[in-house]
N, C-alpha and C positions, 0 to 999 in steps of 0.2 A: 713729258712731261712728268710723269709719276716717279721716275728713275732720280728727277732733282729733287722731290718732294723728299725721298728715301735717304739720298746721299745726305742733305742738309737735316734732317733728323738724328742722323748716327753721326756726322762731321761739323756741322755748322756751317758757317759760310766763312771764306777766306778772308783774314784779318792782317792788313797792312800797317805797316808801322809808320810814324813821321806825322807833319802837319798836313792840313786837307790837300794841299799842293803837291808834296810829296806823295801822299796816296794816288791822287790823280794822274801823275808822271807816271808811276810803277804800272797802274791800270793800262795804260796808253802802251807802254812798253809790253806788258803781257799778250793784248788784244792781238800783238803784231807778231806774226808767223815769219820768224828770219829765214826757214828752209825755204817757203815757196814766195816770200816777200809780198804778203799782202796782210790787210788788216782783218779781223773777224769782230765780230758785233760784239761778242764779250769774251773773257777767259772763263766762262763757266758755263751755262747749259746752250747758250745761243752762239755756238763757237765757228758758225757759219760766215761768208760773206755775205751780206744784204745790200744789195744798191741803195734802199732808201735809208738806211742808217749809215750808212759811209757817207753819203751826200749829205747828211742831216750835220754831220761832223767835219766835213773836208775841208770848207774854209777856215773852222778855228784848227785843225790839224796843221794846215798850211802857216798861218799863223804864229803855231806854237813851236815853229822850227821842223815840221816832219813834212815837209814839202816832196823831199826825195821817197818817202815811204809812201805817199798819195800818189806817187806819179808810179810806183812800181807795183802798187794794189791796181791801179787802172791797167795797167799794162798785162797784169798776171787775170783781170776779170775778163777782160777784152777778148785776151785770146782765148779763153774758155767759152766766152759767148759765140765768138767766130766761128771756131771749130763746132759748134753746138748747133749753129746755122740759125741762131734768135738769141736776142738778150731776154733771160731771165730775171727775176728778183735775188734769187738765192745761188751760192754754190756751196756745195756740200766741202767738209774736210778732204773729203776722197776725190773732189774736182769736179762733183756733177753738178750740172746747172739745172733747176726745176723753178717753179713758182707754187706757193701756196697761199689761198686755195689755188685749185689748178685750172685759171681762169687769169686773163690778159691782167698784167699789172702796169696801168700808165706810169706810174714813178720809178719804175725801173730805167727806163729810159732816161725819163727827166732829170733823175739823180746823176746816170752817169756824164749826161750832157754838162749836168751841172758842175760837177767834181771837175771834167774835162778843163772848164772856163775856168775856177779856182785854181787849178794846176799849174793852167799856161803853159803846158808843153806843146807847143805848135806841132811837132814832129809827131809825136803820138796822137792827134787830131789827124794830121795827113796819111800815118798808117794805115789807120781805120776810117777814112772818109767815104769811100764806097759802102761799107757796111753800117756804119751811122745813118747814113742817107737813107738806105734802105729800110734798116729800121725805123725810121721817121714816117716814112711812108705807110709802113705797115702798121704804126701807130696810128696814122689818120685816117686809113680804111677801117682800121678795128674799131676805132674808138669814136671818133668824130661824126656827129649831124652835121650833113655836108650843108643843111639849109639854115643851119644856126650859127654853126661854129660850136656850138656846146659840146660838151660829153653825151652820147647817146643816155637817154633815160631807160630804154628798154633791155639793157645788159648789164649783168654784175659783175665786175671789174675788182679786182684785189686791190688792197690799198693799205694806208697807214691802219686802219681800224680792221685788221685782217679778216673778223668773225663778221664783221656787218654788211647787211646787203641795204645798198643805197642805190636811188634814182638822180642820176646826176649830180653826184656829189660836188660841194664846193671843191672839196681838196682835189679831186681830180681835174677838176676846172683849173684850179691853180697850177696844177701841174703842168697842163696843156700850155696856160700862159708863160711859165718859166720855161718851158720847153722851146716856145717860138721864141723867146727874147735870147736864149742861151744859144739856140742855132744860128740866129743872126749874127751874135758877135762872133761866134766862132767861123764863120763864114762858110757854112752848110746850107745845103740847100733845103728850101723852109716850106713846105706845104700848107703850114699855117698863117703864114704871113700876111694874108689877106682880112684876118678878123683882128679886132680892136678886144683884146679880153679883158684888160682894164675894165673898157665900158662894159661889157657883157658881163661881167662878175657885179658890177653896180647895178646893171639894168635887173639881171635875173635872181641876185642873191641878196641885194644890200634893204634890208627892210625900211631904213632912215634912222635905225639905231644899231643894227647887228646884222652879220650875214646868216643867212640860212645854212643848213647844212646840207641841204640837196633840196630836190625839185620833186620831191613827192608830194607836198604839199604840208606837211608838218612846220611847226612854228618854233619849236624847242630852239634856245638857245646851246649852242654846243662846243667845246672849248678848242678845237683845231680849226673848225671854220671862220672862229675870230682872231686866230692867231698865224694861220697860214697865209693868208692875201698879204700881210704886213712883213712877215719875217721873209719871204721868199723875193720881197722888193715889187711886188707887182703893184701894191696898192699904196700910195705915199701919202695921202691926204690925213693930215693929221687931226680934224676934226673927228673924220671917220675913225680915225684909231683910238682917240679919247673915246668915242661912244662904245665900238666894241669892246675896249676892255671893262667899261662902268657896265656892260649888261654880262658880260662873263662875272663880275663880282657880285653883281646883284644875285645873280643865281647861286654864288658861294663855290663856283667850279674853280677859284683859288685857294680853297681853305680844304685842309690845316696847311695847305701850300701848295703852289701851281703843279699840276691844272689836270683836273678832270676832262674825261672827254663830255660828259653827262652828268646830271646834279640826282639821277636815280634811275633805278630798274627800270619804271614806269615810262620815263623819258628817253626811251631809246629804239632804234631802228630794229628790223627785223633781222636776227642772226643765224648763220648758217648753222647747221646742228652741230658742230663739233663744240661748239660756244658752251655746252651743257657741263663738259669736263672742266672748263675755265671758271666758272662760276662768274663775278663780275668783273674780270679781268679786262675788258674793253669797254663798261660802262662806267659806273663811277667810282673806280680806281683813279688812284693818283699817278701820274706819269710822268717820271723824271726827263725824259726826252723831250715833250712838247712844253714841261716845265720850264727846259732852260729857254727854248725859243721863246715863250711866254714872257719870260723875264726880259729877255733882249728887245723885245717888241714895248713893254711896259717904260724900260729905261727911257725911251725916245719920249715920252709923255712925263714919265715922274720918276726920276730916276733915284728919289728917298725909298719908293715903295719898291721899287725894283731891288736896291740894295737890301731890304728887309727879309724878301723871299729869298735872294741869295745865302743870306746868312741863317735860315731855316734850314737852307742844303748843307752849308758847312757845317752845322750841329749833328745833320744827319751823318754825314760822311765820319767827323769824329763819332759818333756813336757807333756806329758799325764797322769803321774802318774801313771802307768800302764805298763803293758809288753803287748803289742798287736800282732796278730796274723800275719797280713798280711798288706801290704802297697803297693800305687799307682807307676806305675812309677816314678811320681815326690817327693816320698817318704812322702807322707799324704796317713793314715789310708784308707785303699781300703773301696770303698762303690759305689753300684750299685743303681738302684731304687728296688731291692729284698734284698739286704744284707750290712750288714757292717763288718767291721772287728771284730772277736772275741776279746775278751778281758781276763786278767789274766789267761794267758797261762802257765801250768805248765813247759814248755820252759823255763821260767825264772831261773830254777836252772842251765840250762846250762849255763846262762849269769853269773850268780852268780858265778860260780866255775870258769868260766873264767877270771871273774874280781879278784879272789882268785889269780889263776895262772900265770896270766900275768902284776901281780903287781908289 
């Protein structure tokens, strides 16, 4: 992180030329390693492969014409994971598989399987059938409370909020629900099939107006918990969606533009020790990746509002000539003494698809 801060201090961020659409296309191309044939999270600081970040973008990439590259990325990642003996969250530029923090990451498998689904390459699924089914059983044994079907409360798992320690988070349960649905779609052995996760999410997380972030007893409204259940396709109820969006807006998590994880440092979960070096990086900073998800969900309720949010990002892309990772609560690129927002994010694919769909 510190080297990123120094680099930006002396050289600034890369500035692409052209329209927002052209800038985003250039970013997508720059994120693709043509030698090893896979997509990296960014062409900036996070130049690794991340299962979750790739999974967030896989469907958009396919719809934008990058299906061949999505399939080659999956082939590359699965070959490394199979040799490694298990699926991890990250693959380094040198080809080493690992997870940060060093605990099990449920969304790694969930997004690999989701990406296989949207890629539509049956031969790749068959090639790795045994490995994927083995990993599904490992997930089931490590993550699931067999009495309830929910994610265990007594374990810390790596997730979208790397630095956060939560108790059976809504996010991890949504990932489990997504995995259950996608394993069934692909015809893979499904240890989760007896559980109805849509019903479990409504029963244990839905308050009547929004989804809880986890089962620790806290009542705060958090951005991810009220976006992912809908974005993932697990919850379809339009009344619930409208209520959850209203709850997020009431807490100003959508300001200055979408989306914050939480509204303040006080309204946050316990964080791992390394978070001290990142400041408010995963508390009330504004994240572009979940911002794109939130806009996609909001568009199903109020297209006009969604277009307004997207226009805010359009202005940011034009201002910075880049698609940045994270912003502070004032809408400026996030920075601390030790870090500066990453740039050239693969997430630009989600922005680009939204521009096409909401035009």
